[in-house]
N, C-alpha and C positions, 0 to 999 in steps of 0.2 A: 491545636489551642495554641496561642505563643507561649514561652519560656516565664513570661511574666504573669501570664494566667495560671500556671503550674505552680510556679511559687507562692500567690496568693491563697493557692487552695491549699496549698502544704501549710503555711501561716496561719490559715484559719482552720485549719484540722486541729493545730497544737494548739493553740488559743481555746476553742472550745472543750479538747480533749482535757485541757489545763483546767478546765472549771472543775471539773469532779477532783483531780488535785490538791486545788486550792482549798475545795470543802473539807476533803480530810485534814487539811492542816487548821483550817478554821473552828473544827470541832472538840480540838484539841482543848480549846479555852471558852467557846463561845456557845450557848444554848443555838438548836438548831435556827428557831425565829429569828432571833438577833442574828445571826450568820447571813441570813436571807436579807434581815433587814439594812445590814450594814455593805453589803454586794448591790443591792440597789441603789442607795444613796449614792455610795461612791458610784457607780455607773451613770446615775444619773448628772450628778456634777459634770462627769466627763461629756457625755452624749448633749447635754447643754451647751457646754461651753465648746465642743466641735462644732455643733451648728450653729451658733452664734457666729462663729469665726468662717464659715462658710455663707453665711448672709440670708440663714431661712428666717421665715416670721413663725410664730406660735399661735398665732390666732385660732388656727383650728382645734388646739388642744382644749380651748373652753367653748365653741361652739358644736363640735363632738361630741361632748363630754361624755354622753351616755355610752355610745359605741369606744370610745377611748377606756370608760371605765371598765366595761364588759371583757374586751380583750386583754385589760390592764390585771383581769383577777382569773380569765381562764389560760391564757397564754404566759403568764408571767409570772404572777404571785401562787397561784396554786400549785403549778407543776415546780417551779423552785422549790417551794416547802416541802413538795412531797417528795422531791430527788432527796433534799439534804435530810430529812428525817429519814428516809431509807438508808442513806450513808451512814446513819448511828450503827447501823447492823449491818451493812454490806460494803464491801470495797468500791474504792470511786472505778476502778477495772471493770466490776461487774455491773454496775449502775450504767455505765456509758456502755455496755453491750446492749442491757435490757432498753435503753434511751433510743437505740439505733432500730429500734422496730417502729418510731413515730411514722417514718412514711407509710408503713404497711396498716398502721391505725388510719391514717388518713385517709388512704386510698378507700377502704371501708366506708368510714364515716362519711365519706363526701358523694358516695354512690347512694348513701340515701336521703343525704342535705341537699343535694344539688343536682341541676337539671343537666349539664355540662359535663359532668366528671361521674361519666358511669362506668360499672366494670366492665374491662374488655378480657378477653383468652388470658393474656399477659398478665394483666393486675390480677386476676384470679387464681392462677399459677402462683405470682410472688406470695402473694397473701397466705397460701396456702403454707410455701415453704417458710413463709415468717413466723407463722403461727406454730409449725413444728418447730422451729429452732429456740422460740418461745417456751413451748413443751419441756425440750432438752433444760433448757435453764432450770425451769420451776422441778423439775422431776425429784431431784433431791431434796429440795425444801419440803413438797408433799410427804416425803416420805422421812421426815423429819431430819435428815443427814447433812449435818454440819451449816447448813445455809439460813438463814432467817426466810421467813415466809412473809413474815412483815415488811422487812427491808425490801425483799423484791417486788411483791404486792404493788408498795408506796411506788418504787421507782415505773411500774407497769402504769399504774393509774395517772401518770405523769405524762405519757405517751398517748392516752386519751385525751388527758386536756389541751394538749398539743396540737392533736387532729381538730377536734372543738375548732380552738382558736385559730388553726389555719383557714379553717372553713368560713369562720364569722370574717377572718381578715380581708377576704374578697370585697366587702362591703368599705373597705377604707383604700381600696385600688386606685381612685383618684387621688390619694394625695401623694406626696413625694415621701418615696419608702422610708427616709431617715426621719420624718416626721411621723411617722406609725413607730417606729422605733422608740423614739424619746415618750411619745404619747402613753403608749403601756408601758413603761417603765415609771414615768412619772405617776400613774393612776395606780400603778402596783403599790409602791411608796403611799399613797393615800388608803389604801385598803390596808396594808400593813400595818401602818404607825399607829392603831388603837389596839391592835392584836397583841404587838409587841411590848405596849406599854403595860398592858394588862396581865399577860400572861410571865414575862420575862424581866419588866422592873428595870431594864439594860442600865440605869441611872445607878444601881448597884453593887454592880457583876465589877470584878477586879478588874483592871488596865489588862489587856492581854500584851503578851510577850512582842519581841519584834517580829519573829516568825509570821505570827498572826496578824499583826498588821500589815506585814508586807505581802499577805497571802490576800487580805483584803483588798487593798491596793490592787493588787493583780487580777484578782477575780473581776472587780470592778472596772477596772480601766483598761486592762487588756481583753478579759474574757465578755466582757460586755461590752463596754463605749467602742473600743478600737474594732473588734470583734464583727460587731454591727455595721459599721462603715467598711470596714474589708468585705464581708458580705455583699452589700449591696453593689460595691466596686465591681468583684467576681461576676455578678447576674448581668451586670451591664456589658461586662467587655467580653465574656464568653457565654453566657444564656444561662438558661434553666437548664438542660439539662446536665449542662458541667458541673453545673455547682452544687449537684445533688452528691456529685464524687465524694465530697466533704463528708455525706454521712458515711461512708465506707471507712473513713480513716480517723474518726473521731474514737471509735475505740482503741484503734490501734496505738495513736498517743496517748490516751489515758491509761493503758495499760502498761505503754512502755514509761509512762512517767512514776505510776505506779510501783512497779515493780525495782526500777531505779532505784528511787527515793524512798519509798516508805516499805519495802520487803513485802509489798503483795504479791500475790501468787492466783494463777490460772488454772482449772482444772480440765480435763481434758474434757469435760459435757460443754465447758463455759467456751473454747474453742472451737468445738463443731457447731455449739447455738450460735456463733457468731457467724460462722461460715453458710449455714443454712438462711441467715437472716439477712447476710449480705448477697448471698444469691438470690432470695427473696425482691429485695431491692433493686437489684439489676435486672430484674425480670419484669418487674412493675416498670418500669421506665424504658425496656424493651432493650437493653445495652447489650443481655446477655445474648437475646437472639440474633441482633446485628452482628455482634463479633463471629457467630457461629454459622452465619448465613443464612438463618432460617426465617420465613415470613409468616408474621401471626396475624390472621385475619383478626378485627376487632370482632366481639363476640359481645353481644347486650343482652340485657334481659327483657322481655316481651313489655314489662309496664315501663310506660317511659318517664311516668309521675312519680316523685320521692316521696317519702310519706311526710315532710317537713322541709319547707323551703329554710334554709338558716339565711 
């Protein structure tokens, strides 16, 4: 990869890792639903402005509203809400490590719901390592030691939502990627509006302080609008296999921000779990085997038909 691509990947990892940091700041003054809604509103405004500058048309947001409404719920509104509720009880650093399991969940769900993403030997090894990492993370919570099981389970549930969203988004692959980004955020706002109004009545909340307002604009414009643009830019210039490097780096940047500015800490089991999940991710995309010079033949299950086509 070119140096410019490495820089984009590093910046993107900080932007997405920073979203966990920004959520921690926002939760100091805002209820979880309002925090999510604020992020979506600012992010949507940024995306619409960016796409207008780039000359995109928005007709497909209406003509494909059913698909966008579903992806907006499953891939944006639900996981953002679950992660934010989870962070009311666990740190952003821990939430980011759990979130790193998303590609592992995606590989597993894609096997059952698609015909062209079947499990291979390297994916089976990667999924096994990933789930071992999840078990290490959840061990203390199950035993009732220090960590909230609810917070961790909410974060893990978000990875399942992202996995279903990733598989379903293949239906939108004919659209420009940035249109898909703005579409899912737009319909996520529609889903969230009545819920936030009913539960939080945000117009009755106190006006947040400068740090919270800064976090809202940071997570909306940087971790949402600009991050989407940068992601698709890296995808275009470096390819899908290299853009997955972001997944490895997000927990590092999220943990660094939490430790430096919020005095968060990571336990030994958290670090061990991250190493297992990261190794699993490297196994899924074959990166670790290529580094070791090992050739892994693809091993598919005998049944070529998925249980359900998504």
